[in-house]
N, C-alpha and C positions, 0 to 999 in steps of 0.2 A: 660422300653421296648419302643423302637422307631419303629414306623411302617411307611414304605414307601408307597407312593401312589399306588393304584391298589387294587387287591383282596388279602386279607389275610384270610387264612383258619386255624381255630383252631379245632383240632381233640381231642376229649376226650371221656372217658368212660361215660356211662349213669350216670346221676347225675347232681348236680348244679354247678360243678366247672367251666365248660366252659360258662354256662349261666351267672354265677356271673360276669365273665369278661366283658360281654356285658352290664350287668346291671350297673356295675361301670362306664362304659363309658357314659351310658344314664343319670346317676346321674349328670354328668357334663353339661348336656344340660337342664334338667328341675328341678334339685335340689330335686327331689323326686324319690322314687323307682317306677318302673312300676308295681310292684306286691303288694306294701303295702303303706299305708298312715302313718304308725307308724314308726318313725325314729329308735325306739329301736330295731326293727327287722332288721335293716341294719348291726348291729354289732353282733359278735358271742356271744354265751351264757356266756362265762367267762367274757368278757368285760362288758356285760350288767349287770351281777350280782356282779362283784367285782370291776369294774371301769377300766378305761384305755383310750387310745386315738386311734382313727381311722382316717385315711386321704385318700382321693381320689384326685388325682392330674393328670391333663392332659394338654398338650400343643397342640394347633391346629395351623396349618399354611396353608395359601392359598395366593399365590403370596406374596405381601408385608404385608399381614394382619397376625398378630401373637397374639394369646390370650392364657393366662395361667389361667385355671380355677381350683379352689381348694375348696374342702369341708372338713371340720374338724368336727369330733364328739368327744366331751370330756365327758366321764362318770366319775363322781366323785366317790370316795370310798363310800361304803354304810354307811348310818347313822343308827340311832336306829329304824327308822320306814320306811317301804315300800322299793321301788326300789331306787337305787341311782339316783340323778338328772343327767339330760343329757342336754348338750348345743351344738347346731350346729351352725357353722359359715361358711360363704361363702365369697370367695375372687376372684376377677378378677384382674390379673396382680399385685397381692399382696395387693390390696386395699379391705377392707371390704365392702361387698355389701348386700343389702336386697335381698330377693328372687326375687322380681320384677325386680331388676337391674341385677341379676345374669342370669336369664333365657334368652336364646336367644343369648348369647355370643358365645356358641358353638351350632351348629345345628346337631342333630343326630336323625335319624329315626330308631326306634327299632321295630322289629317284633319277636314275640314268639307265641307258640301254643295257649296260652290263648287269643290272639287277635281275635280268632274266636268268642269270646263273643261280639265283636263289631257287629257281624251279628246276633248271636243267643241269646244274653243276654238282660238284662233290658236296658231301655233307658239311664240310668246313664252311662253305658259303652260308648254309642255313644256320649253323651254330653262331657264326659271326653276326648274322642278321638278328638273332635272338639276343645275343650279348649286347649289341648296340641299343636295341629296343629297350631292354631292361635297365641298362646303365644310365640312360637319359633321365630316369626318375628315381633310381635306387642306388645311392652311393655305397651302401653296404654291400650290395651285390658286386659292384665293380672291384672293391677291395678284396672281397672273397675270391673273385675270379683271378685277380693278380696273385694272391697267395697260392691258389691252386696251381697256377702255371709254374710257380717256383717249386712247389712240391713235386710235380711231375718231372721237372727237369732234374732235381736232385735224385729222385727215385730212379730215373733212367740211367743216370751216371752209376748209381750203386748196382743196378742190374747188370750193367756191362762189366763192372769190376768183379761181381760174383761169377759171371760167365768166364772171365779171364783168370779166375782163381785168386784174385787179389782182395777178396772180401768174403765174409761168411754169409750164408743165406739167411741166418737168423737176424741179421742186421736189417732186413726188410720189414720186420715187424713194426718198428717205429713209423716208417714211412707209409706202410699200409694203413696204419691208424690215422695218420694225417690226411692221406688221400681220401679215405672213406669219409672222414669228418667234413673236410672242405667240399668234397665232391657232392655229398648229400645235400648241402645247402644250395648248391648250384642247381642240382636236379629238381629239387622241390620248387625253386623259384622259376625255373624255366617251364616246368609243367603248368604252373599257374598262368604264366605269361601266354602260353599257347592256348589255354582255355579262354583267356580274355580276348586274345587275338581272333579266335574263331567266331566269337559273338559278333564281331564287326565285319570280318573278312568274308564270311559266307554270304550274308545278304548283299554286301557291296559287290561281290563277284557276280551274284545273280543279276543285279541291276546292270552291271557293265557288259556282261556277256549275253544276257537274254536267255540263258539256258545253261545246263550243265551244273551238277551238284559238286561243290567243292568240299573237301574234308581235310582237316589238319589234325595230326596225331603226333604227340611227342614220343620218341622212341629212345629211352635211356639205355645205356649199355651197362646192365647190372648183372649179367650172367656171362659165363664163358661161351655158351652155345650161341649160335646165330639164329635161333628160332624166334618166335613172336616175343616181343618185349612184355614185361609184366605191367599190368595196370597199376599205377601208383597214385591214382586219384584219391584213394581213401586211406593212405598211410602217410606218416609224418617223416621228418628228417632222420629220426633215430632208426626207424625200420629200414629206410633207404640206405643209411650208413652201414647197417648190419648186412644188408644184401651185397653191397659193394665189397665189404671186408671178406665175406665168404667167397665171393667170386675171385678176388685177388689171390686168396689162398689156393683156390682150385686151379687158377691159371698160372701159378708160380713157375712151374717147369717151362711152360711156353714162353713166359715173359723173360726168363733168364736166357733161354735159347735165342730169342729175338733181340734182347737188350733194350726192350721198351715196354712201357705200360700199355696194356691192351684193354683194360677195364676202366670205366669212369666217364665223366661227362665230356672229356675231350674226344670221345668216340661216339657221342650221341648223334641223333639225327631228328629232323623234323620231317615227318612223312606227309607229303602233299599229294592228294588224290583228286582226280576229276572223274566223276561218274564211276568211281570204284577202281579206276586204273591209275597206276603211277604217273603223275603228271609229267615228270621229267622225261619219261621214256615214250609216252604216247601222245602228248599234247603237240599241236601245231605251234608255230612261232606266234601266231595271233592269239591262240589260247593261252600260251605261256605269258604273253605280255599282259593279257587281261588279269591273270592270276597275280602277277607281280604288282600290277597297279592296285588290285584289291588289297594285297598285303600291305602295301605302303600307306594306303588310305586308312586301313585298319590300324596300322602302327601309329599314325597321327592321333586317332581316337583313343587308343590305349595310353599313349603318352599324356594326352590331355587329361584323362581320368586320373592317372597316377601322379602327375606333377601338379595338377590343379591350375594349369595355365595352358593356353592354346599354343601348339607349336607352329613355327613357320614352315610352310611347304616350299621346297626347292625342287622344281621339276624340270629336268633337262631333256628337251625334245620329247616330251611325254606324248605329244599328239601325232608324231610321225608313225606311220604304219597302221594307223587306225582309220576306220571308215568314218564317214560324216556323223553317223548316229552315235558311235562310241566316243568320238571327239566331243560331241555335245553333252553326253552323259558325264564324261570326265570333268568338263568345265562346270557343269552343275554341281558336282561333288566338291570341287575345290573352291567354288565361289562362296561357300559358307564359312571359310576360314578367314581369320582376321588379316592374315598376310600370306600371299602366295607369290613366289618368284618363278616365272615360267620363261624358258628360253625356246626360241624357234628360229628356223631359217626362212620360214614362209608365213607371213601374216594371213595369207588366204586360208590357212587351216583354222583360224579363230573366227567364230561367228561374230557378226557386227555388234550384236547386243552386248557381248563380253568385251570386244575390242574398244567400243566407244567409252566404256567406263573404266578402262584400265590406264595405268601410267605406263608410257611406252619409252623405251630406251634403245639406242643402237650401240652395238659393240663392234669396234673396228680396230684391229691391231692393238688390243689391250686397253683401248680408251673407251670409256662409257660416256655417252652423251644423251641427255634428255631429249625426247622427241618434241619438236616444235608443235604447239597447240594448233 
């Protein structure tokens, strides 16, 4: 299926069919499902149990830039024990790539109803949102994030061995240094991303909501105390690393007792406030949806600035639960993008002026058909 620039509308019945279409496109941007971290859940039950091959392939074009992104999942026939082994491979223009090399070749911003968790959910949802935002245009950050995850895992193992008396506490010095070094680079980059995001999200939210002041503040975990986070806008990675290292030493007893690292960017948060109140605790569902939409549209603008090319917007049922005025405002915002993929169960939600110029498709039982002119 080839999509021309502009707005493409996919109408389908309630269910995952039309949503899976956008999810497949998003896989070509970040090499992971927006809904699951388990690759086995990307294939249907028969393939997962009996073996088979699944491929997601897309070609992106912008002026003279062409990229062919491909994901293959091979599930071997089941053996004598457990689930059949699975192997995922990634290719860009036919060349095998690591995940770090694959992410960012296609830029797609994806919105679905569960993105309200960015507002109302645990800090991990907001950290993941920032990581995906940055990784789409910064391959160095993605590799740094991967190294940091390995450091935390190794350090946590050592903390548990120290607690059990199977290792000396001085052995933590090396891993403290690695965590503070890798973590400082993440904190510095996330802080910049939040500042960039706020420039677009605040006015976009004002337009979509018609009122209410949105604020975004990055809250890095650089101290043992749970008090207000330090302002890091005027310090560099070296100073941040020193703060993390000092905090790790101060928290050593607690970390050994808990057997886990409690300092560092894996414990950071993005604070989202509406009119000075914590948005997750005090916003209505409609307010949370407006904030989430503003963040996603701001994400698209930040990715465009950073990557130097306009991302594709993939919006799953974005117009549901919005009143007519907000639906019109959302359509005005997305109409400026070179390509927008929008799913809906009800074409009546889309004003005639946008519907008439859009490419329309129907999705039924996994089959996509172009709408007759």
